[in-house]
N, C-alpha and C positions, 0 to 999 in steps of 0.2 A: 189314641194313636195306635198304629199297627204294632204287633209284637215283633221282637227281634227275629223270631222264627219265620214269620211271614216275610219280613224284609230280606232275610237270608234266602228264602225260596225265590223271591222276586229277583234278587241280584244274580242268583245262579241261573235263572231262566234267561235273563238279559245277556249274560256272558256266554252261555252255552248254546243259545238258540237265536236270540235277537241279533247280536253282532257276531256270535260264534267265533270268539277269539282263537287265533292260531298261534302256535309257539313261535316266538320271535317277532310278533306283530306289535305295532305301536297303536295305542288306543287314545283318542281325544274325546273327552267327556265335556259337554256343555251342559251345566247343571244349575238349577236354582239354588240360591244360597240357604234356603230354609229346610233342605232335606239332607243335611250332612251325614246322618246315619246311613241312609241308603247309599249315598255316593261312596262312603268309606267301604261299605260291604261290596260294592261293585268293583272298586279298585282292588280289594283283597282277592276277590274271585278271579279277576283278570290276571293278576300276577300268579295265582295258583294254577291257572290254565296255561301259563307260559308266556304271557305278554312281556315284551322287551321293555316297554316304557308306557306309563299311563300319565297323560297330561290332563289336568282338570281346569276348566275355565268356568269360573263362577259368574253368575249374573244375579242382579237384584232388581225386581220390577219397580220398586220405589225409585231407584236411581234412574232406571229407564224413563219413567214418567217425568222426573225432574229434568233430565237431559232434553227430552222433547219439548218440555214446557219453557225452559229457561235458557238453554244454550243459544248462542248467536247463530244466524243463518249459515255462516261459513263453516260451522261445525258439521253441517250436513251436506257439504259440497265435495267432500273427499273421504274415502274409506281408508282405514289404516293399512298401508301397503305391507307392513310387517305381518299383519294377521292373514291377509290374502296369500302372501308368500308361504307362510307356515302351513296353511290349509292345503295349498297346492302341493307342497312337499309331502304332506301326509298322504295325499292321493297317489302321488308318483311312487311312493314307497309301498303302495298297496296296504295302507293302514286301515284303521277302522274308526268311524265317527259315530258317537252316541249323543243324541239330543234328548234331554229329559224335559218334556213340555209341561208347563205348570201355570202359565200366566193367566191373570184375570182377563176374560174375553172382552171386557169393557175398559181395560186399563187406559187406553188412549182416546176415549170417547170425547174428551174436551180439547183434543189437539187438532189443529187444522189438517185435514186429510192430505192436502197438497204438500205439506212439509214431510209427512210420512212417505208419500209416494215418491217425492224427490229423492229422499235418502234410499228408498228401495231401488230406484234406478241406479244410483251411484254404487250401492253394495252389489247389485246384480252384475254390473259391468266389471267390478273388481274381482268378483268370485266366478267369472265366466268359465275360466279353465277348470277350476275345482268342480263346478257343476257339470261340466262336460265329462270329466273323469267319473263323477258319481253316476251320472245317467247311463254311461257306457259300462258301468260295473267294473271299473278298474280297481275300485276299493270296495269295502263293505261299510254299511251304515245301518242305523236303526233309530226310530223315534219311539219313545215310550213316554209314560206320563206319571206325574205325582201331583197330589192336590196342593193348592194354595188357598189361603183364606178367601180371597176374592172370588176365585173360581168356584169353590165349594158353596159359598153363600148364594151365588147365582143359580147353581144347580138345585140346591136345597134351601130356598129362601125362608121356609118356616122354622128351620132349626137354628139354634144358637151356633156361633161360629165353630167352636170346638166339635160339637156334635155333627155339624155339616161336613167338616174335614174328615171325621171318622167315617161318616156314611159314604163319602166319596172314595176314601181308601178301600172300603169294603166292596164298593161297586167295581172299582178298577181291578182288584184282586180276583173277583168272581169272573169278570169278563175276559181277563187275560189268562185265566185258568190257573192262577196261583193257588186258588182255594182247593184245587184237586190234589190228590195224593202224589201224583207224578206229573208236574206241569210240563216238563220237557217231553215226556212220552205223549201227553195229551196234545201238545203242539205238533209232534211228528204225525199223529193220526189226522189232525186237522189239516196240516199241509198236504198230506196225501189226498184228502178229499177234494181240496181245491185243485190239485194237479189233475185229477180226473175230469173236473169241469173244464179246465183249460184245454185238455187234450180233445175233448168232444167238440168244443167250439172251434178250435184250430182246424180240426178235420172238416168242419162244415164250410169254412171260408165264405161266410155269408157276404153278399154284396152290400146289403143294407140292414139296418135295424129300425123297426117302426115302433115308437113308444106312444102309448095311449093311456091317459088318466085324466081326472078332472083338472082342467086348465092346461093340459099337455096333449099335443098332437105333433110329434116330432119324428122326422126321418133322418137318420144318420147314415151316410155312405161310408163304407170301410175301404181302405186302400188294398190293392192287390198284395198278396203274400203277407198279410198282417198276422201277427202273433198275439196270443193271449198270455198275460202275466198275472201274478197274484199269489199271495201266500209266500212260499219260499222262493228265494232267488239264488243265483250263483254268480260269484265274481269271475273275472277272466282266468283265475287260477283254479276254478272249479270248486271253491269253498262256498258252502251254503250260508245264508243269513236271511232274517226276516226284516225287511225295511221298515215295516210298521207293526207295532204290537199294541193294540189288537189289530187284526185284519180279518175280514170276511169276504173280500172282494176278489173277482177276477176282472181284468181290464185290458183294453186295447186302445189304439189310437184311431180317431176318425180321419177320413180324408179331409184335408183342410177346407176345401170349398164345397163339400158335399152334404152340409147340414141345412135342412129347411123346416120351418114350422115354428111352433111356440112351445115353450117349456116353463113350468111353474115350480118354484122351490117348495119343499115340504118341511124343511127345518131351517132354523136360523143359521146364518153364516157369520162366523167371527173372522174379520179381516183387518189386520193391522190395528188391533185393539179397539175395533168398532163392530157392532152387530148390524147385520143387514137382514131384514125379515120380510117374508111374504112378497117376494119379487118374481117377476117373470121376464123372460128374454125372448125376443123374436128374431129368428135367423133367416137370412136369404143368401143362398150360395155360400154358406159357411160362416158368414159374418153376422154379428149382432147388429141389427138395424134399428131396434127399438127396445126399450126396457122400462119397467115400472118397479117401484118398491114402496111398501108402506112405511118402512123404517130404514134409514141408512142410504137414502137415494144418492147423496153426494159421495159417500164412500164407494158405492157401486159404480157411479160414473167415473170416479178417479181410477178405480181398478180397470174398468173397460178401456180407459184411455191411456193406460200405462205405457204402451208402445204401439207400433203399427200392426201388431199381430195379436194383441191381447183380447180382441173381440172374436177370435176364432177358438174352436175347441181343440184341446190337446189330449183328452182322455174320455173314454166311455167305460164306466165300471158297473158291473152287475153284482148286486148283493140281495139275497133273499130277505123278505120281510120277516121270515121265521129265523132270525139270528139272535145270538145271546144279547146283543146290545139293544135290538128292537124289542125283545121280550122283556127287557128291564123296565120299559116304559119311562125311561129317563131321557130328557133332552140335556145333553152335556154342554151345549154351546161351545163345542170344541170339535173341529173337523176330524181329528184323528179318531174320535169315537163316533160322532154322528154320521160320518161317511160310511162307516161299517155297520150302520143300521138301515141303510137305504141305498137303492140305486143312485148313482151320482155321476155327474159330468165334471170336467175340469176345463176352465178357460185357460188359454195360453199354451205353454210348451208341451209338446208331445215327447214321450220317451222313445229314444232310438231303438230300444230293445223290443218295441211293439211291431217291428217289421223285420223280415229276414235280412240279415246282414247289416242291420241298422247301426249296430255298435261300432262298426268300422267306417261308417259313412261320414262325410263332411256335412256341415250345416246346409250347404247348397244342395248336396245330394239328397239329404233328408227332405228338403223342401220339394225337390223334383219328384220324390217318391210319394208326396202328398201329406207329409207330416209337418204340422205347424211348428214354428220356432219363435219363441218369445222369452222375455225375461220373467214373465208371469207364469205361475202354475197354481191355480186356486180351485179346489174341489168345492162343489155345491150340491146339495142333496135334493133329489127329485122323486125318489121312490115312495111308495105307499102300498097298503093292502089292496088298493084299487088299480094298480098298474098292470097292464098287459104289454108284452113286447113280442113282436114277431120277427123272425129272421127271414129275409128275402134272399133267395139263392140267385146265382148269376143267370139262371134260365127263368127266373120269375116266380118260382114256387114259394109259397108262404108257409112257414113252419113255426109252431109256438115255441118260444123260448121262456117267457114268463107268463103266468096266469095268476091273477089276483095277488100279485106281489111276490110269487114264489116260482122256483124252477118248474118248468113244464116238461122236463125230460129227466 
């Protein structure tokens, strides 16, 4: 297990950089029940930094699996109104939300995907206001990770469970820079590097991006006045935070109906407790019109059919192949990590902050501006050392953005 000193450094990084707690702010932590030491240290640091109140919501993946397997159908037809109201109030008060991700990527592989998808629709509808506040940066939030037995064994199948958990802790600490002497300072430098990439791409205002790699030949049109995000973010009060830790990406939103061609996945996708592997998607005028998958075909189909807009893209993210996660040569079976080892796309909802003035636009206005709106937002990995990407300007000039998986500028 990690030392208390390492857990203290991790907790400090989470509070000072990931959610960047402000004096008088309320923090809601959604945490797995098997890492109480880490959670207690996070709570301690939050109060030391001036948090007004810290609420901890525990979850147990064994209970989650039992619920999906044994609860009656009506249990999945309604989302707890009290929880939706509490989370909405947190956002309205400009609070902070921290999710500690830990679940076994195959936790629900024996559960009917339709049951999972049905409850996903119910929960998404109930939390619509909260998600709107989150995507418009009315509040701050972050997703970080801690190992579980099931996750660790999937990543390191040749190790005994305890050794696998220790190896996964070590990998997480290395990748999120906890292993460095000054993790907060290291993240400040990293965020500044990502800001430079964002500024360059925003200045270019490419009309299209053309992706080419084995199994991939895809053209994505970008909306007018698009913005690039990634790394550090700011809420509406101007306070910074890192929504994902780790993160190596810069991203924007495609124009909803502007994607054409075929794209092939390069890493497994864990979706709702199921793995989807070696899949491809064919797009016409923005919509997925055909798809294949060697594993998880039914889960992929359920995801694509979640609502009327889930077959359209909501995000295009650029990540160099020469990144700490890619260099680890570890497949994490966890999107938080794997998406930051690889160029990736997201099916479903586009973030309003990917277009000028988007944070104050209504759902209808965002649609008119070309940004897809959906209850789904699922990232999937497409990058490799063989991927080239060209930027196509409004006057038709072609400029290299990626060559052999890495930045070309």
